[in-house]
C-alpha positions, -999 to 999 in steps of 0.1 A, spaced: -683 187 -735 -661 205 -710 -630 188 -695 -647 188 -661 -677 168 -674 -655 145 -694 -635 136 -663 -666 134 -640 -683 107 -662 -657 79 -656 -654 89 -620 -691 87 -615 -693 53 -632 -665 40 -609 -682 54 -578 -715 37 -588 -698 4 -594 -680 6 -561 -711 14 -541 -730 -14 -559 -702 -38 -549 -703 -26 -513 -741 -30 -511 -738 -65 -526 -713 -75 -499 -736 -67 -471 -747 -100 -454 -783 -110 -456 -800 -116 -423 -826 -143 -419 -829 -178 -430 -830 -186 -468 -863 -195 -483 -875 -231 -484 -872 -233 -521 -835 -223 -520 -828 -249 -493 -845 -277 -511 -832 -268 -546 -797 -283 -539 -813 -318 -535 -834 -315 -567 -808 -304 -592 -808 -338 -610 -846 -339 -616 -857 -302 -618 -846 -276 -643 -860 -248 -620 -839 -261 -591 -808 -261 -613 -815 -225 -624 -821 -214 -588 -788 -230 -577 -769 -215 -606 -783 -180 -600 -756 -155 -591 -759 -125 -568 -765 -92 -585 -731 -76 -581 -708 -58 -607 -681 -85 -609 -705 -113 -619 -724 -90 -643 -692 -77 -660 -678 -112 -661 -709 -126 -678 -708 -98 -704 -671 -104 -711 -674 -142 -712 -676 -144 -750 -646 -122 -755 -626 -141 -729 -635 -174 -745 -624 -161 -780 -591 -148 -765 -585 -182 -749 -591 -200 -782 -567 -176 -799 -540 -183 -773 -546 -220 -778 -540 -217 -815 -510 -194 -812 -492 -210 -782 -502 -246 -785 -532 -268 -781 -551 -275 -749 -540 -312 -749 -503 -302 -747 -511 -277 -719 -530 -304 -700 -500 -328 -703 -477 -301 -690 -500 -292 -661 -502 -329 -652 -464 -332 -654 -460 -302 -632 -484 -316 -606 -507 -286 -609 -543 -288 -599 -553 -259 -623 -574 -266 -653 -566 -256 -688 -593 -229 -687 -577 -215 -655 -543 -216 -672 -556 -197 -702 -572 -171 -680 -539 -167 -662 -522 -162 -696 -548 -135 -705 -542 -117 -672 -504 -117 -677 -508 -106 -713 -528 -77 -702 -503 -68 -675 -475 -71 -700 -494 -48 -724 -500 -23 -696 -463 -23 -687 -454 -19 -724 -478 11 -727 -462 26 -696 -427 22 -710 -438 35 -744 -454 66 -727 -421 73 -708 -401 69 -740 -424 92 -759 -422 118 -732 -384 116 -727 -372 110 -763 -384 115 -798 -390 78 -804 -409 68 -835 -443 51 -835 -427 19 -848 -404 17 -817 -433 25 -793 -454 -2 -810 -425 -27 -808 -422 -20 -770 -459 -26 -765 -457 -58 -786 -427 -70 -766 -446 -65 -733 -476 -84 -747 -455 -113 -759 -435 -114 -726 -467 -114 -706 -482 -142 -727 -451 -164 -725 -444 -159 -688 -469 -185 -675 -456 -209 -702 -420 -206 -690 -430 -209 -654 -450 -241 -661 -421 -256 -680 -397 -248 -651 -422 -263 -626 -424 -295 -647 -387 -298 -649 -382 -292 -612 -408 -318 -604 -391 -343 -627 -358 -337 -609 -374 -343 -575 -391 -375 -587 -358 -387 -602 -341 -381 -569 -368 -399 -549 -370 -429 -573 -342 -451 -558 -355 -448 -523 -391 -455 -533 -380 -486 -553 -360 -499 -523 -391 -494 -501 -413 -512 -526 -388 -541 -527 -387 -543 -489 -425 -543 -488 -427 -571 -514 -401 -592 -497 -422 -589 -465 -450 -607 -483 -472 -578 -495 -488 -577 -529 -479 -551 -555 -510 -529 -549 -506 -531 -511 -469 -521 -514 -478 -492 -536 -506 -482 -512 -481 -483 -483 -456 -462 -501 -482 -436 -510 -495 -435 -474 -461 -434 -458 -441 -411 -481 -446 -374 -485 -426 -367 -517 -438 -361 -553 -434 -397 -563 -454 -409 -533 -482 -385 -543 -481 -398 -578 -483 -434 -566 -512 -424 -544 -530 -411 -575 -522 -444 -593 -537 -464 -564 -568 -442 -565 -572 -450 -602 -568 -487 -595 -595 -485 -567 -618 -468 -592 -615 -498 -615 -585 -491 -638 -562 -521 -642 -528 -517 -624 -506 -520 -655 -527 -494 -673 -526 -470 -644 -489 -473 -640 -483 -468 -678 -505 -437 -678 -487 -422 -648 -453 -429 -664 -464 -414 -697 -477 -383 -679 -445 -377 -660 -423 -384 -691 -393 -395 -670 -371 -421 -687 -360 -438 -655 -396 -441 -643 -408 -453 -677 -381 -480 -678 -390 -491 -643 -427 -493 -651 -420 -513 -683 -398 -538 -663 -424 -541 -635 -452 -548 -660 -431 -573 -678 -423 -590 -646 -460 -591 -636 -469 -607 -669 -441 -633 -669 -442 -641 -632 -406 -629 -626 -397 -621 -589 -404 -585 -585 -379 -578 -556 -349 -584 -578 -363 -563 -606 -370 -534 -583 -336 -535 -567 -319 -536 -601 -339 -506 -612 -330 -488 -580 -293 -494 -587 -297 -482 -623 -315 -450 -610 -286 -443 -587 -261 -448 -615 -281 -424 -636 -281 -398 -608 -243 -401 -605 -239 -397 -643 -262 -367 -644 -242 -351 -615 -209 -356 -633 -224 -342 -665 -237 -312 -647 -203 -306 -631 -187 -308 -665 -211 -283 -680 -206 -259 -651 -168 -261 -650 -164 -231 -672 -190 -211 -653 -172 -219 -620 -140 -203 -635 -158 -169 -639 -156 -157 -603 -120 -171 -601 -108 -153 -632 -127 -120 -628 -129 -118 -590 -102 -136 -570 -74 -134 -596 -75 -95 -600 -76 -91 -562 -46 -114 -558 -27 -95 -585 -36 -62 -569 -24 -73 -535 8 -86 -550 17 -55 -571 3 -26 -551 28 -28 -522 57 -28 -547 43 2 -566 38 20 -533 74 14 -523 87 26 -557 66 58 -556 78 65 -520 115 58 -530 115 82 -559 
């Protein structure tokens, strides 16, 4: 086979797939058939209707995705075994407030792994062309790209979860004070939670809105609160929920409990701020020692050196 033919085959396949995609994107004129319109209302009683609704248009992306579905599922299972189970991923997605499913997260990991592998191959090709690197080094570069691509979504998800926890911890005292105010005005616990969820626009207000939705769906209030606190994994919120549930069981006035928890949350925030300042004290000295101090010394010594050179 000549080089021209070898190059023309993939180009022809790509051209055919592109034209097929363009033809599939052309809108269809005319009303759909009666069977298609009625099938959506009969999916619960008719297998033919379910098959008709689930039918996909004949275009390359759907066909290629259907062919690659077993390989994608196997790769997702491999990622789940290597990087952690799906249950842990689901908890971290819940903690980060993400609406993505575990399958979508695994698909994103596959895409980033492929991108990392492609970047590794590109770097390895450059190294092989520019230097006499061994095959072991080139393989290590490709492996590093693959691992970095697979771990990038994991690190982003962890960072998003921690950022959301920090925002919830900052909102907790204000929300507790609002709940105490609503309870002191005569509202019930569920009504106070519903008011905070409806009025607020922060992360904790959204989380309380989800808790209220679970209670409206039939879940008991203590169970919904406990589940939300366990999902967020925030010590201050967990302690508050435990105290609130204990007060509900024992009949203790809730206003005093909520205000005490709000004060404890503020004290925790102050302590965390002081600890953060103590940890960053050395880092704050870096620009002073390596930036301001050399410039100050230069301004102090340079005029004297200039005078000495001019005098001699």
